[in-house]
Biotite code that builds the C-alpha atoms (Angstrom):
import biotite.structure as struc

atoms = struc.array([
    struc.Atom([136.944, -199.626, 113.778], chain_id="A", res_id=1, res_name="MET", atom_name="CA", element="C"),
    struc.Atom([133.703, -201.513, 113.047], chain_id="A", res_id=2, res_name="TYR", atom_name="CA", element="C"),
    struc.Atom([133.586, -203.774, 110.073], chain_id="A", res_id=3, res_name="ASN", atom_name="CA", element="C"),
    struc.Atom([131.036, -206.373, 109.161], chain_id="A", res_id=4, res_name="HIS", atom_name="CA", element="C"),
    struc.Atom([131.653, -207.826, 105.652], chain_id="A", res_id=5, res_name="VAL", atom_name="CA", element="C"),
    struc.Atom([128.274, -208.187, 103.821], chain_id="A", res_id=6, res_name="GLY", atom_name="CA", element="C"),
    struc.Atom([126.493, -205.893, 106.266], chain_id="A", res_id=7, res_name="ALA", atom_name="CA", element="C"),
    struc.Atom([124.214, -203.033, 105.173], chain_id="A", res_id=8, res_name="GLN", atom_name="CA", element="C"),
    struc.Atom([126.212, -199.840, 104.582], chain_id="A", res_id=9, res_name="PRO", atom_name="CA", element="C"),
    struc.Atom([126.248, -198.068, 107.872], chain_id="A", res_id=10, res_name="THR", atom_name="CA", element="C"),
    struc.Atom([127.558, -194.809, 109.298], chain_id="A", res_id=11, res_name="PHE", atom_name="CA", element="C"),
    struc.Atom([128.343, -194.241, 112.980], chain_id="A", res_id=12, res_name="PHE", atom_name="CA", element="C"),
    struc.Atom([128.479, -190.773, 114.494], chain_id="A", res_id=13, res_name="LEU", atom_name="CA", element="C"),
    struc.Atom([130.072, -190.261, 117.927], chain_id="A", res_id=14, res_name="ARG", atom_name="CA", element="C"),
    struc.Atom([130.442, -187.085, 119.776], chain_id="A", res_id=15, res_name="VAL", atom_name="CA", element="C"),
    struc.Atom([132.199, -186.857, 123.134], chain_id="A", res_id=16, res_name="TYR", atom_name="CA", element="C"),
    struc.Atom([134.302, -184.578, 125.266], chain_id="A", res_id=17, res_name="GLU", atom_name="CA", element="C"),
    struc.Atom([138.009, -185.302, 125.933], chain_id="A", res_id=18, res_name="LYS", atom_name="CA", element="C"),
    struc.Atom([140.505, -183.059, 127.718], chain_id="A", res_id=19, res_name="GLU", atom_name="CA", element="C"),
    struc.Atom([138.891, -179.741, 127.038], chain_id="A", res_id=20, res_name="ALA", atom_name="CA", element="C"),
    struc.Atom([137.998, -180.681, 123.396], chain_id="A", res_id=21, res_name="HIS", atom_name="CA", element="C"),
    struc.Atom([134.942, -181.980, 121.602], chain_id="A", res_id=22, res_name="VAL", atom_name="CA", element="C"),
    struc.Atom([135.674, -185.064, 119.490], chain_id="A", res_id=23, res_name="VAL", atom_name="CA", element="C"),
    struc.Atom([133.408, -185.813, 116.526], chain_id="A", res_id=24, res_name="ILE", atom_name="CA", element="C"),
    struc.Atom([133.973, -189.220, 114.796], chain_id="A", res_id=25, res_name="GLU", atom_name="CA", element="C"),
    struc.Atom([132.194, -190.199, 111.593], chain_id="A", res_id=26, res_name="ILE", atom_name="CA", element="C"),
    struc.Atom([132.821, -193.858, 110.663], chain_id="A", res_id=27, res_name="GLU", atom_name="CA", element="C"),
    struc.Atom([131.545, -196.236, 107.994], chain_id="A", res_id=28, res_name="ASP", atom_name="CA", element="C"),
    struc.Atom([131.818, -199.908, 107.440], chain_id="A", res_id=29, res_name="ASN", atom_name="CA", element="C"),
    struc.Atom([132.660, -199.493, 103.716], chain_id="A", res_id=30, res_name="GLY", atom_name="CA", element="C"),
    struc.Atom([135.574, -200.775, 101.624], chain_id="A", res_id=31, res_name="PRO", atom_name="CA", element="C"),
    struc.Atom([138.100, -198.315, 103.121], chain_id="A", res_id=32, res_name="GLY", atom_name="CA", element="C"),
    struc.Atom([140.574, -196.017, 101.476], chain_id="A", res_id=33, res_name="ILE", atom_name="CA", element="C"),
    struc.Atom([143.853, -197.414, 99.959], chain_id="A", res_id=34, res_name="PRO", atom_name="CA", element="C"),
    struc.Atom([147.034, -196.194, 101.630], chain_id="A", res_id=35, res_name="LYS", atom_name="CA", element="C"),
    struc.Atom([148.295, -194.352, 98.553], chain_id="A", res_id=36, res_name="GLU", atom_name="CA", element="C"),
    struc.Atom([145.077, -192.337, 98.311], chain_id="A", res_id=37, res_name="ILE", atom_name="CA", element="C"),
    struc.Atom([144.664, -191.768, 102.029], chain_id="A", res_id=38, res_name="ARG", atom_name="CA", element="C"),
    struc.Atom([147.665, -189.439, 102.185], chain_id="A", res_id=39, res_name="SER", atom_name="CA", element="C"),
    struc.Atom([146.120, -187.211, 99.564], chain_id="A", res_id=40, res_name="LYS", atom_name="CA", element="C"),
    struc.Atom([142.483, -186.887, 100.718], chain_id="A", res_id=41, res_name="VAL", atom_name="CA", element="C"),
    struc.Atom([142.960, -183.386, 102.192], chain_id="A", res_id=42, res_name="PHE", atom_name="CA", element="C"),
    struc.Atom([144.820, -181.953, 99.168], chain_id="A", res_id=43, res_name="GLU", atom_name="CA", element="C"),
    struc.Atom([142.960, -179.398, 97.095], chain_id="A", res_id=44, res_name="PRO", atom_name="CA", element="C"),
    struc.Atom([141.588, -180.590, 93.754], chain_id="A", res_id=45, res_name="PHE", atom_name="CA", element="C"),
    struc.Atom([142.344, -184.260, 94.666], chain_id="A", res_id=46, res_name="PHE", atom_name="CA", element="C"),
    struc.Atom([139.423, -186.454, 93.643], chain_id="A", res_id=47, res_name="THR", atom_name="CA", element="C"),
    struc.Atom([138.826, -190.150, 92.624], chain_id="A", res_id=48, res_name="THR", atom_name="CA", element="C"),
    struc.Atom([135.765, -189.194, 90.618], chain_id="A", res_id=49, res_name="LYS", atom_name="CA", element="C"),
    struc.Atom([135.730, -188.859, 86.798], chain_id="A", res_id=50, res_name="GLY", atom_name="CA", element="C"),
    struc.Atom([136.277, -185.504, 85.003], chain_id="A", res_id=51, res_name="VAL", atom_name="CA", element="C"),
    struc.Atom([133.290, -183.233, 85.645], chain_id="A", res_id=52, res_name="GLY", atom_name="CA", element="C"),
    struc.Atom([131.941, -185.099, 88.614], chain_id="A", res_id=53, res_name="SER", atom_name="CA", element="C"),
    struc.Atom([133.546, -183.267, 91.498], chain_id="A", res_id=54, res_name="GLY", atom_name="CA", element="C"),
    struc.Atom([136.039, -180.503, 92.236], chain_id="A", res_id=55, res_name="THR", atom_name="CA", element="C"),
    struc.Atom([138.093, -182.299, 94.771], chain_id="A", res_id=56, res_name="GLY", atom_name="CA", element="C"),
    struc.Atom([137.736, -179.330, 97.274], chain_id="A", res_id=57, res_name="LEU", atom_name="CA", element="C"),
    struc.Atom([135.298, -180.676, 99.867], chain_id="A", res_id=58, res_name="GLY", atom_name="CA", element="C"),
    struc.Atom([137.784, -182.243, 102.276], chain_id="A", res_id=59, res_name="LEU", atom_name="CA", element="C"),
    struc.Atom([140.441, -179.681, 101.703], chain_id="A", res_id=60, res_name="SER", atom_name="CA", element="C"),
    struc.Atom([138.015, -176.787, 102.497], chain_id="A", res_id=61, res_name="VAL", atom_name="CA", element="C"),
    struc.Atom([136.799, -178.637, 105.505], chain_id="A", res_id=62, res_name="SER", atom_name="CA", element="C"),
    struc.Atom([140.361, -179.228, 106.659], chain_id="A", res_id=63, res_name="TYR", atom_name="CA", element="C"),
    struc.Atom([141.212, -175.492, 106.348], chain_id="A", res_id=64, res_name="PHE", atom_name="CA", element="C"),
    struc.Atom([138.092, -174.322, 108.246], chain_id="A", res_id=65, res_name="ILE", atom_name="CA", element="C"),
    struc.Atom([138.550, -176.824, 111.082], chain_id="A", res_id=66, res_name="ILE", atom_name="CA", element="C"),
    struc.Atom([142.334, -176.226, 111.481], chain_id="A", res_id=67, res_name="THR", atom_name="CA", element="C"),
    struc.Atom([142.540, -172.559, 110.701], chain_id="A", res_id=68, res_name="GLU", atom_name="CA", element="C"),
    struc.Atom([139.267, -170.993, 111.777], chain_id="A", res_id=69, res_name="ASN", atom_name="CA", element="C"),
    struc.Atom([138.552, -173.205, 114.726], chain_id="A", res_id=70, res_name="HIS", atom_name="CA", element="C"),
    struc.Atom([142.048, -174.239, 115.935], chain_id="A", res_id=71, res_name="ARG", atom_name="CA", element="C"),
    struc.Atom([141.138, -177.977, 115.602], chain_id="A", res_id=72, res_name="GLY", atom_name="CA", element="C"),
    struc.Atom([142.247, -180.980, 113.771], chain_id="A", res_id=73, res_name="SER", atom_name="CA", element="C"),
    struc.Atom([140.833, -183.336, 111.149], chain_id="A", res_id=74, res_name="LEU", atom_name="CA", element="C"),
    struc.Atom([142.312, -186.813, 110.515], chain_id="A", res_id=75, res_name="ALA", atom_name="CA", element="C"),
    struc.Atom([141.394, -189.923, 108.664], chain_id="A", res_id=76, res_name="VAL", atom_name="CA", element="C"),
    struc.Atom([142.016, -193.519, 109.732], chain_id="A", res_id=77, res_name="GLU", atom_name="CA", element="C"),
    struc.Atom([141.323, -196.322, 107.235], chain_id="A", res_id=78, res_name="SER", atom_name="CA", element="C"),
    struc.Atom([142.392, -199.742, 105.975], chain_id="A", res_id=79, res_name="SER", atom_name="CA", element="C"),
    struc.Atom([141.265, -201.399, 102.827], chain_id="A", res_id=80, res_name="GLU", atom_name="CA", element="C"),
    struc.Atom([138.319, -203.714, 103.534], chain_id="A", res_id=81, res_name="GLY", atom_name="CA", element="C"),
    struc.Atom([137.808, -202.340, 107.040], chain_id="A", res_id=82, res_name="GLU", atom_name="CA", element="C"),
    struc.Atom([135.944, -199.026, 106.680], chain_id="A", res_id=83, res_name="GLY", atom_name="CA", element="C"),
    struc.Atom([137.022, -195.384, 107.215], chain_id="A", res_id=84, res_name="THR", atom_name="CA", element="C"),
    struc.Atom([136.900, -193.071, 110.266], chain_id="A", res_id=85, res_name="LEU", atom_name="CA", element="C"),
    struc.Atom([137.162, -189.262, 110.113], chain_id="A", res_id=86, res_name="PHE", atom_name="CA", element="C"),
    struc.Atom([137.922, -187.591, 113.438], chain_id="A", res_id=87, res_name="ARG", atom_name="CA", element="C"),
    struc.Atom([137.419, -183.903, 114.109], chain_id="A", res_id=88, res_name="ILE", atom_name="CA", element="C"),
    struc.Atom([138.835, -182.483, 117.354], chain_id="A", res_id=89, res_name="ILE", atom_name="CA", element="C"),
    struc.Atom([137.831, -178.945, 118.388], chain_id="A", res_id=90, res_name="LEU", atom_name="CA", element="C"),
    struc.Atom([138.778, -176.987, 121.434], chain_id="A", res_id=91, res_name="PRO", atom_name="CA", element="C"),
    struc.Atom([136.067, -176.256, 123.907], chain_id="A", res_id=92, res_name="LEU", atom_name="CA", element="C"),
    struc.Atom([135.946, -172.677, 125.234], chain_id="A", res_id=93, res_name="GLU", atom_name="CA", element="C"),
    struc.Atom([133.941, -172.624, 128.446], chain_id="A", res_id=94, res_name="LYS", atom_name="CA", element="C"),
    struc.Atom([132.434, -169.463, 129.669], chain_id="A", res_id=95, res_name="GLY", atom_name="CA", element="C"),
    struc.Atom([133.125, -168.194, 133.171], chain_id="A", res_id=96, res_name="GLU", atom_name="CA", element="C"),
])
């Protein structure tokens, strides 16, 4: 993962094909997600925001749509101080 302490906040978007799948990676160079929170980010109603500032449904709904409706996967990689990477993998269905 890319990290440059003191750098401008930056997002990286990568899209590529791998073994009959499309891989979409969204990465930032931010502060990262602590390990104890990382394991909860896809749980419904989990949020780190204050009361009334979010429902905690965004990532759980995204996870459900990607895994159930599109037969894909959604994962997160992060280390404190080293940014965060979300990886979406979707199967490619090529026409004849």
